[in-house]
N, C-alpha and C positions, 0 to 999 in steps of 0.2 A: 390518739392525741399525744400519748407519751412517746410513741415512736417518732413522731414529727419533732418533738422537743429534742430528742437525742440527736437527730440529724442537724437541726438548726444550731445546736450548741457545739457541733463538731466533736462530739465525744464518742469514744469507742467503748460502748458498754458491752459489746458482745464480740466473740470471735469463735472460730471453729478449730477443734483439735481432733486428732486421730491417734489411737494406739495401734501400732502396726503389728503384723503377725509375730514378729520376732520378740515382741514384748508383752504378748497377751497373757503370759504366765505371771506378769508383774503388775496386773491391773490394780490390785489393792495398794501396793506401794506407790504407784504413780498417782492414784487418786489422793492418797495421803499428802504427797508433795504439793499437788495442786491446791488442796484444801488449806494446808499449812501456809501457803503463800497468799492466802486471802481471796482466792478466786472460787467461784461457785459453778458447778456443773448444773445446768437447769434443763437440759434436754439431751437425750442420747439414744443411740440404737446400735445393735450389732448388725453387720451386713457382710456379704461376701464381696471381695474386691474383684469384680469381673474385668475381663479384658477391655471392654468398652469404657468402663469407668477409669481404668488405669490409663488408657490412651488419652482420655480427656484431661484427667487430673495432672498427668506428667507430660503433656504435650511440649511444654517449655524445656523439659529435660531432654526429650528426644531431639529437639531442634539444636540444643547446645552440644549434646554428646550422646550419640546413639548407643554406644557400648554401655554407658552407665544406665541408660534407659532400659536396655535389654536385661541387664542384671536386676534392675528394680522389678521389671515385669515378672521375671523368673521367681523372685522372692515373694511377690505379692499376689500373683494371679490365682484366683479361685480359693483364696484363703480368707479366714475370718478376721475382721477388724472391728474396733469400737470407735464410732464417730460420735462426737459430743459437742455441745454448745457451752461456752463459758461466759460467765457474767462477772464484771468488775464494777462495784458500786461507785468508784471514783472516775470511771470513764476511761480507764487505761487498759482495757482488756487485752488488746493485741500486744502492746509493749510488755505488759507484765507476764503474759503467758510465754512470750518469746524469751523472757529472762529466765523463767524456771524451766523452760524447754531446753535451753542451751544451744550452742552453735551447731550447724549441720553436721560437721565432722566430730564424732564423739571424742576423738583425741584432743580436740581444742576446747571442748566443753568443760566448764567448771565441774568439779567433782560432785557438788550438791545438786546439780541439775538432772533432769530426766535423762537426757542423752549422755551426760557424763557418768551417770550411775549405771544405766542399762544398755547403752549403745555398744556395739561390737567394735573394738579398737583395731581389729584386723580387717574385717569386711565392713568398711565404714558406711556403706550404703544401708546397712542394717542399723539404723540410728533410732530405733524404738518408737518414735512418735513424730507427728507432724503438727504444725501450727500455721495458720494464715499469716502472711508477712505484712499485710497492710489492709486497709479498709476495703479496697476493691476486691482483693483476694477473699477476704472474709465474707463479703456479700455473695460473690460468685460461688464460693465453695459451699456456703450454706444452702444455696439453691441446688447445687450439684448433689449434695448428699442428703438433703432433707426436702426435696422438691414436692414430695407427696404429703408433707405435713407442715408446710410453712406457716399455716395459720396457728397451729399448736405451738410452734417454736416462738413466734413473735407474740403470741398471747401470753406465754410464760414469761417472756422478757419484759413485756409491758407491766405484768403483775409484779415482777421483782422490783422494777424501777419505782413503781407506785409505792410498794411496801417500804423500800429504803427511804424514799423521800417524804412519805406521809406518816408521821408518828402518831396520827390520830386513829389509825386502824387498830383499835384495841383488840378486836377479835383475833388478831394474829399475833398478839404481843409475846406470848410465851412459847407456844408450840412451834412457831416458825422462826425462831432465832437462827442466826447464821449457822452455828455449829450443828443445830438440829436438822436443818435443811441438808447440809452437807452429809451428815451421818445417814439420813434417810435415803438420799440419792445414791450414796456409796453402797448401802445395803441392797438397794434395788438393782444396781448394776451387777453386783457380785452374785445376787441370787438368780439373775438371768444369764449369768456367764456360761455359755455352752462348753467352755473348757474346764469348768469346775469339776474336780474329781470328788466323787462321793466318798464319805468316810465309811469304811466297812468295819 
């Protein structure tokens, strides 16, 4: 019922993001930027960017410029990425994530953005992160990266929308405040990070 309401109101409560291999060492800082901007990660997973997945995800780049596509494939193939779903309680998830993400070319991105901070200013295709550009992309990319767990993704989304809209849910009042949710998810992501170096 809640998902239908989102669609009918033409609100973008969710979008998809990816932390690319070149920025996997900066997961904590990137999550901080996302959280500080008022967005909430509500579902995530680590996965290997396979050749098939790259071909599908960057088909538009290959059509536009095969050289750029080949460079991307070389950078991404068989490497670890973090794919995640973002929620914005005001219904501007796509726009707001694109704002904190920054422009595609790190040289043109504002210094406070993810790409402006972590993107490679020389090899500009290494721009740290990805974000869906519009609702159609967000829906297609969600299916692409989370096709085996779509029920969980949208169940989490519906729960969040209900929580934000319904102040009568007293059982969630304190332990599920925005900052607590963000902190919990961040810790979960970092504790599962395969790149994490153990302290010796």
